[in-house]
C-alpha positions as CSV (number, residue, x, y, z in Angstrom):
1,X,13.2,-16.2,24.5
2,X,11.3,-13.0,23.3
3,X,13.5,-11.5,26.5
4,X,16.8,-12.8,25.2
5,X,15.9,-11.5,21.9
6,X,15.2,-8.3,23.0
7,X,18.4,-8.4,25.0
8,X,20.3,-9.3,22.1
9,X,19.0,-6.4,20.4
10,X,19.9,-3.7,22.6
11,X,23.2,-5.0,22.9
12,X,23.5,-4.7,19.2
13,X,22.2,-1.1,19.4
14,X,24.4,-0.5,22.0
15,X,27.5,-1.7,20.3
16,X,26.7,0.2,17.0
17,X,26.1,3.6,19.3
18,X,29.3,3.7,20.7
19,X,30.8,4.4,16.8
20,X,27.8,6.5,15.5
21,X,29.9,8.0,12.6
22,X,31.3,4.7,11.7
23,X,27.6,2.8,11.6
24,X,26.1,5.9,10.6
25,X,28.3,5.9,7.1
26,X,28.5,2.4,6.7
27,X,24.8,2.5,6.9
28,X,24.3,5.3,4.0
29,X,25.7,2.5,1.7
30,X,22.6,0.7,2.6
31,X,20.4,3.6,2.5
32,X,21.0,5.0,-0.7
33,X,21.1,1.2,-2.2
34,X,17.5,1.0,-0.9
35,X,16.4,4.2,-2.4
36,X,18.0,3.6,-5.9
37,X,16.3,0.2,-6.1
38,X,13.1,1.7,-5.3
39,X,13.4,5.0,-7.1
40,X,14.6,3.1,-10.5
41,X,11.2,1.1,-10.3
42,X,9.5,3.6,-9.9
43,X,11.0,5.6,-12.8
44,X,10.1,2.4,-14.8
45,X,6.7,1.9,-13.7
46,X,6.0,6.0,-14.7
47,X,7.3,5.6,-18.2
48,X,5.8,2.6,-18.6
49,X,2.5,4.1,-17.2
50,X,3.2,7.3,-19.8
51,X,3.1,4.9,-22.5
52,X,0.3,2.9,-21.9
53,X,-1.7,5.9,-21.5
54,X,-1.1,7.4,-24.9
55,X,-1.1,3.7,-26.5
56,X,-4.6,3.3,-24.8
57,X,-5.5,7.1,-25.7
58,X,-5.8,5.5,-29.6
59,X,-8.2,3.4,-28.3
60,X,-7.6,-0.6,-27.5
61,X,-10.2,-1.7,-29.5
62,X,-9.1,0.5,-32.5
63,X,-7.4,-0.3,-35.7
64,X,-5.7,2.5,-37.5
65,X,-4.8,2.4,-41.1
66,X,-2.9,5.4,-42.2
67,X,-1.5,6.7,-45.3
68,X,2.5,6.8,-45.6
69,X,4.7,7.9,-48.1
70,X,6.6,5.4,-50.3
71,X,10.4,5.5,-50.0
72,X,10.6,6.1,-53.4
73,X,7.5,7.7,-55.2
74,X,7.5,6.8,-59.0
75,X,6.1,10.1,-61.2
76,X,4.9,9.6,-64.6
77,X,7.4,12.9,-65.7
78,X,10.5,11.6,-63.9
79,X,11.1,15.1,-63.1
80,X,12.3,16.5,-59.9
81,X,9.7,19.2,-60.2
82,X,6.3,19.8,-60.8
83,X,4.9,16.5,-60.2
84,X,2.2,14.8,-58.4
85,X,2.3,12.1,-55.7
86,X,0.0,9.5,-55.7
87,X,-0.5,7.4,-52.9
88,X,-2.3,6.4,-49.4
89,X,-5.8,5.3,-48.8
90,X,-8.5,5.3,-51.2
91,X,-12.5,5.8,-50.9
92,X,-12.7,2.3,-52.2
93,X,-10.6,0.7,-49.4
94,X,-12.9,2.8,-47.0
95,X,-16.1,1.3,-48.7
96,X,-13.8,-2.0,-48.9
97,X,-13.9,-2.4,-45.2
98,X,-17.1,-0.9,-44.2
99,X,-18.7,-3.7,-46.0
100,X,-16.5,-6.7,-45.6
101,X,-14.9,-7.0,-42.1
102,X,-16.5,-8.5,-39.8
103,X,-17.2,-7.2,-36.0
104,X,-16.7,-3.4,-36.9
105,X,-18.9,-1.2,-34.9
106,X,-17.6,1.8,-36.5
107,X,-15.7,3.0,-39.8
108,X,-14.0,6.3,-39.6
109,X,-12.7,8.0,-43.0
110,X,-10.3,11.1,-41.8
111,X,-8.5,13.8,-44.2
112,X,-6.2,16.0,-42.5
113,X,-4.4,18.9,-44.3
114,X,-2.9,21.7,-42.9
115,X,-4.2,24.9,-43.5
116,X,-3.9,28.8,-42.6
117,X,-7.2,29.7,-40.6
118,X,-8.2,33.6,-40.3
119,X,-10.3,35.6,-38.0
120,X,-9.9,39.4,-38.4
121,X,-6.5,40.5,-38.5
122,X,-5.1,37.3,-36.8
123,X,-4.0,34.0,-38.3
124,X,-2.4,30.8,-38.1
125,X,-1.6,27.5,-39.2
126,X,-4.2,24.6,-38.0
127,X,-4.4,21.0,-39.0
128,X,-8.1,21.0,-41.1
129,X,-9.6,17.6,-40.3
130,X,-12.4,16.8,-42.4
131,X,-14.3,13.9,-40.6
132,X,-17.8,12.5,-39.4
133,X,-19.5,13.0,-36.2
134,X,-17.8,9.2,-34.5
135,X,-14.7,11.0,-34.8
136,X,-15.3,12.9,-31.3
137,X,-15.2,9.6,-29.4
138,X,-13.1,7.6,-31.0
139,X,-10.0,10.3,-30.2
140,X,-12.0,10.9,-26.8
141,X,-12.4,14.7,-27.2
142,X,-14.5,16.5,-25.2
143,X,-16.6,19.3,-25.8
144,X,-16.2,22.8,-23.9
145,X,-19.3,24.5,-25.7
146,X,-21.4,24.4,-28.5
147,X,-21.8,21.1,-30.4
148,X,-19.5,19.0,-32.7
149,X,-20.4,17.9,-36.5
150,X,-23.7,16.0,-37.2
151,X,-24.7,13.9,-40.2
152,X,-26.8,16.7,-41.6
153,X,-23.6,18.6,-41.8
154,X,-22.2,16.0,-43.6
155,X,-24.9,15.4,-46.2
156,X,-25.7,19.1,-46.7
157,X,-22.0,19.8,-47.2
158,X,-22.3,22.7,-44.8
159,X,-19.8,25.4,-44.0
160,X,-19.5,24.6,-40.3
161,X,-16.8,24.0,-38.3
162,X,-15.4,23.0,-34.6
163,X,-12.4,24.2,-33.2
164,X,-9.6,23.4,-30.7
165,X,-8.5,24.7,-27.7
166,X,-5.7,26.8,-28.7
167,X,-6.8,27.4,-32.2
168,X,-9.6,29.2,-30.5
169,X,-7.3,31.1,-27.9
170,X,-5.0,32.4,-30.6
171,X,-7.5,33.5,-33.2
172,X,-10.7,34.7,-30.7
173,X,-8.7,35.2,-27.9
174,X,-11.4,36.2,-25.2
175,X,-13.9,36.3,-27.4
176,X,-16.6,33.5,-27.8
177,X,-15.9,31.8,-30.9
178,X,-19.5,29.9,-31.1
179,X,-21.5,31.9,-34.1
180,X,-18.5,33.4,-35.2
181,X,-16.9,32.8,-38.3
182,X,-13.1,31.4,-39.6
183,X,-12.1,31.8,-43.0
184,X,-10.0,29.0,-44.6
185,X,-9.0,29.2,-48.3
186,X,-11.0,32.3,-48.5
187,X,-14.1,30.7,-47.5
188,X,-16.0,31.4,-44.1
189,X,-17.2,28.6,-41.7
190,X,-19.3,29.2,-38.9
191,X,-18.0,28.2,-35.8
192,X,-20.3,25.5,-34.2
193,X,-18.5,24.1,-31.5
194,X,-15.0,24.1,-29.3
195,X,-13.4,21.1,-27.8
196,X,-11.7,21.0,-24.3
197,X,-7.8,21.0,-24.5
198,X,-6.5,17.5,-25.2
199,X,-3.0,15.9,-23.9
200,X,-1.3,15.5,-27.4
201,X,-0.3,12.1,-28.1
202,X,3.3,11.0,-29.1
203,X,4.3,9.1,-32.2
204,X,3.4,5.2,-31.7
205,X,4.1,3.0,-33.6
206,X,6.5,3.7,-37.2
207,X,3.9,5.0,-39.1
208,X,1.8,7.4,-36.9
209,X,2.9,10.4,-36.1
210,X,2.4,12.6,-32.6
211,X,-1.0,14.7,-32.8
212,X,-1.5,17.9,-31.1
213,X,-5.5,17.8,-31.0
214,X,-5.5,21.7,-29.7
215,X,-4.5,23.4,-32.9
216,X,-7.0,21.3,-34.6
217,X,-10.1,22.4,-37.1
218,X,-12.8,19.8,-37.8
219,X,-15.1,20.6,-40.8
220,X,-17.7,18.2,-42.8
221,X,-15.4,15.2,-44.6
222,X,-18.0,16.1,-47.5
223,X,-16.8,19.7,-46.9
224,X,-13.4,19.0,-47.3
225,X,-13.9,17.1,-50.5
226,X,-16.1,19.6,-52.3
227,X,-14.6,23.0,-50.5
228,X,-11.3,22.8,-49.7
229,X,-9.4,20.0,-51.7
230,X,-12.1,18.8,-54.6
231,X,-9.5,16.7,-56.4
232,X,-7.9,15.4,-53.1
233,X,-4.6,17.1,-54.4
234,X,-2.3,19.2,-51.8
235,X,0.0,21.9,-53.4
236,X,2.7,23.5,-51.7
237,X,5.0,26.3,-53.4
238,X,8.6,26.7,-52.8
239,X,11.3,29.3,-54.6
240,X,9.2,29.6,-57.6
241,X,8.4,25.7,-58.0
242,X,5.6,23.5,-56.6
243,X,5.0,19.8,-55.2
244,X,1.6,18.1,-54.9
245,X,0.6,15.4,-53.1
246,X,-3.0,13.2,-54.1
247,X,-4.1,11.4,-50.6
248,X,-7.8,10.4,-50.8
249,X,-7.8,9.7,-47.3
250,X,-5.2,10.1,-44.5
251,X,-6.6,8.0,-42.0
252,X,-9.4,5.2,-41.7
253,X,-9.9,4.0,-37.8
254,X,-11.8,1.0,-37.1
255,X,-13.7,0.3,-34.1
256,X,-13.9,-3.0,-33.1
257,X,-16.6,-4.8,-30.6
258,X,-14.2,-6.8,-28.1
259,X,-10.7,-7.0,-27.4
260,X,-11.1,-10.7,-28.2
261,X,-11.6,-9.7,-31.9
262,X,-8.7,-6.9,-32.2
263,X,-6.1,-9.0,-33.4
264,X,-7.9,-11.4,-35.7
265,X,-9.5,-8.5,-37.4
266,X,-6.7,-6.6,-37.9
267,X,-5.0,-9.3,-39.7
268,X,-8.3,-9.4,-42.0
269,X,-7.8,-5.4,-42.7
270,X,-3.9,-5.9,-43.5
271,X,-5.1,-8.7,-46.2
272,X,-7.5,-6.7,-47.5
273,X,-5.4,-3.3,-47.5
274,X,-2.6,-5.8,-49.2
275,X,-4.7,-6.4,-52.6
276,X,-4.4,-2.6,-53.7
277,X,-1.1,-1.5,-51.6
278,X,0.9,-4.3,-51.2
279,X,3.6,-3.5,-53.8
280,X,3.1,0.4,-53.1
281,X,3.6,-0.1,-49.7
282,X,2.1,3.3,-49.2
283,X,0.0,2.0,-46.5
284,X,0.4,0.8,-42.7
285,X,-2.1,-0.7,-39.9
286,X,-1.3,0.1,-36.5
287,X,-3.4,-2.1,-33.7
288,X,-2.7,-0.1,-30.4
289,X,-3.4,-3.6,-28.7
290,X,-0.5,-4.8,-30.2
291,X,1.7,-1.8,-29.1
292,X,0.1,-2.4,-25.5
293,X,1.4,-5.9,-25.2
294,X,4.3,-4.6,-26.5
295,X,4.9,-1.9,-23.5
296,X,4.3,-4.4,-21.2
297,X,6.9,-6.3,-22.0
298,X,9.2,-3.8,-22.3
299,X,8.2,-2.8,-18.7
300,X,9.2,-5.9,-17.4
301,X,12.5,-6.0,-19.2
302,X,12.7,-2.2,-17.9
303,X,12.4,-3.3,-14.3
304,X,15.0,-5.9,-14.1
305,X,17.4,-3.9,-16.2
306,X,16.9,-0.5,-13.7
307,X,16.4,-2.8,-10.7
308,X,19.6,-5.0,-11.1
309,X,21.7,-1.6,-11.6
310,X,20.0,-0.4,-8.7
311,X,21.1,-3.6,-6.6
312,X,24.6,-3.2,-7.4
313,X,24.5,-0.3,-5.0
314,X,23.3,-2.6,-2.2
315,X,26.0,-5.2,-3.0
316,X,28.5,-2.6,-2.2
317,X,27.0,-1.5,0.6
318,X,26.9,-5.1,2.0
319,X,30.8,-5.2,1.0
320,X,30.8,-1.9,3.4
321,X,29.3,-3.9,6.2
322,X,31.3,-7.1,6.2
323,X,34.6,-4.9,6.2
324,X,33.3,-2.8,9.0
325,X,32.3,-5.9,11.1
326,X,36.0,-7.4,10.2
327,X,37.3,-4.4,11.9
328,X,34.8,-4.5,15.0
329,X,35.9,-8.0,15.3
330,X,39.6,-7.3,15.4
331,X,38.7,-4.4,18.0
332,X,36.3,-6.4,20.4
333,X,38.5,-9.4,20.4
334,X,39.2,-9.4,24.1
335,X,35.8,-9.0,24.9
336,X,35.0,-12.0,22.8
337,X,37.3,-13.5,25.0
338,X,35.9,-12.3,28.2
339,X,32.4,-13.6,26.7
340,X,33.8,-17.0,26.1
341,X,35.7,-17.2,29.5
342,X,32.3,-16.7,31.1
343,X,30.7,-19.4,29.3
344,X,29.2,-17.8,26.1
345,X,29.2,-20.4,23.2
346,X,30.1,-20.0,19.7
347,X,26.4,-19.8,18.7
348,X,25.9,-16.7,21.1
349,X,28.7,-15.1,19.5
350,X,27.6,-15.1,16.0
351,X,24.4,-14.5,17.1
352,X,25.3,-10.9,18.6
353,X,27.6,-10.2,16.2
354,X,25.0,-11.1,13.2
355,X,22.1,-9.3,15.1
356,X,24.5,-6.1,14.7
357,X,24.8,-6.3,11.3
358,X,20.8,-7.0,10.7
359,X,20.5,-3.8,12.9
360,X,22.6,-2.0,10.6
361,X,21.1,-3.3,7.6
362,X,17.5,-3.1,8.4
363,X,17.5,0.2,9.9
364,X,19.6,1.6,7.1
365,X,16.8,-0.2,4.8
366,X,13.9,1.3,6.6
367,X,15.2,4.7,6.0
368,X,15.9,3.8,2.5
369,X,12.1,2.8,2.1
370,X,10.9,6.3,3.5
371,X,13.3,8.2,1.2
372,X,11.7,6.1,-1.4
373,X,8.0,6.7,-0.8
374,X,9.6,10.5,-1.3
375,X,10.5,9.6,-4.9
376,X,7.6,11.4,-6.9
377,X,8.5,14.7,-4.5
378,X,11.9,14.8,-5.3
379,X,11.3,13.9,-8.8
380,X,9.0,16.6,-9.1
381,X,11.7,19.0,-7.9
382,X,14.5,18.0,-10.4
383,X,11.5,18.3,-12.9
384,X,10.8,22.1,-12.1
385,X,14.7,22.6,-12.4
386,X,14.9,20.9,-15.3
387,X,12.0,22.0,-17.1
388,X,12.2,26.1,-15.8
389,X,16.3,26.4,-15.6
390,X,17.9,23.8,-18.1
391,X,16.2,23.2,-21.3
392,X,14.8,26.5,-22.3
393,X,17.9,27.4,-24.2
394,X,17.3,24.9,-27.2
395,X,14.2,23.7,-29.0
396,X,15.2,20.2,-28.8
397,X,16.0,20.8,-25.3
398,X,12.6,21.8,-25.3
399,X,11.0,19.1,-26.4
400,X,12.8,16.6,-24.0
401,X,11.6,19.0,-21.1
402,X,8.2,18.3,-22.3
403,X,8.5,14.9,-22.4
404,X,10.5,14.7,-19.2
405,X,7.4,16.9,-17.5
406,X,4.7,14.5,-18.7
407,X,6.0,11.4,-16.5
408,X,5.4,11.0,-13.1
409,X,7.5,8.4,-11.1
410,X,4.9,5.3,-9.8
411,X,5.9,3.5,-6.5
412,X,5.0,0.2,-6.4
413,X,4.3,-1.5,-3.4
414,X,6.2,-4.7,-4.0
415,X,9.2,-2.8,-4.6
416,X,9.3,-1.5,-0.7
417,X,9.0,-4.8,0.0
418,X,11.4,-6.1,-2.4
419,X,14.4,-3.8,-1.4
420,X,13.6,-3.9,2.2
421,X,14.0,-7.4,2.0
422,X,17.0,-7.2,0.1
423,X,18.6,-5.0,2.2
424,X,18.3,-7.5,5.4
425,X,19.4,-10.3,3.3
426,X,22.4,-8.2,2.3
427,X,22.9,-7.9,6.4
428,X,22.9,-11.6,6.8
429,X,25.2,-12.8,3.8
430,X,27.4,-10.3,4.5
431,X,27.6,-10.4,8.3
432,X,27.9,-14.4,8.4
433,X,31.4,-14.0,7.9
434,X,32.1,-11.9,10.3
435,X,30.3,-13.2,12.8
436,X,31.6,-16.9,12.2
437,X,35.2,-15.1,12.5
438,X,34.2,-14.1,15.6
439,X,32.9,-17.0,16.7
440,X,35.9,-19.2,16.0
441,X,38.5,-17.1,18.0
442,X,40.6,-19.3,20.2
443,X,39.3,-17.9,24.0
444,X,42.8,-17.7,25.3
445,X,44.3,-16.1,22.2
446,X,41.7,-13.8,22.6
447,X,42.2,-12.7,26.1
448,X,46.1,-12.4,25.6
449,X,44.9,-9.7,22.9
450,X,45.7,-6.4,23.8
């Protein structure tokens, strides 16, 4: 049985090699079809992995409450200039959540504001963050040198600061920032720590904007309240007019004991905040675990859509195989007649031509799988070309380039098996009709064929 199968495969290869160019061109449809299926699924998996990584960086056991500016802000004066917008999270919200929400291990109040930081003759705009010591762990920051803020710093309203990587590079260049000062609002702060470079987070959720942790300066929350914005009002002046925003807290992050408690606890948080903010619509609650589940659903849909689109090219390749095999049957009509006259049965002729199509599609599928395994390297080459040559002229394109450069395709083992299996199935399905057409030829008419 095995020797017969071996002879059939050898005969199929011999027949295909008689027309190398035609066989090769026919095989290309299957090669690129299999490659496109694997590549599309790999890109989908890579995009999904990136999205899930960004969500996990927010913390799967975290619940994030954020202040948002309402669509229409009512003012006391009704004027277009010179008014104060009051909205967002309050200190009372923080106290309420800390005292009433169960299963919460940490409640972290955060106030963020943009300020100019100076060191000697150097200056830059930074995100000034008033926070507690827990901020470091919750946001997955790591120290490169020195220490982070302590409870004692917060208790004493200490003028100490922790600078982020890019901030230190811009202000201090090649100097060690630890022990030096940074001036904010004309007040000096002693630098006690330096954080390592951290990947910026993309905007996740409708209310949670992207954050670049590398251009931050962290100070105690109490110091922020007493020295930087004692009345919680941030004033900005433009062309002789000014506008002001009064926000007590930019964000409150709650950390829950277990993932199982996150969704239930988040509902309690929403209900608690609705007491004072439901009508104003100036607060939103972002739950990374919910976003993670949404990202997983999107990944499945993405894979189905991309896989279906790529599978169409395999069908096109299968049609090409059928077309070539039908032409081959016509060319080899006399050969078929001779084999039938020598005693070959219909199933022998069917097996011979079906084996040829399977060898053709299987070889193409194998080459396509090898190319599919090279998808990350091919994508890296394309990414290098796009990010260095095409996208450097426009700011918007540069942003797209950064998104493009942050993704790496992930080849799933199951996609290799799926694509190869589809290619062989395509060979069988589209090769069956020509094989049966060859087997049904009348031997006498076949022998007369010129």
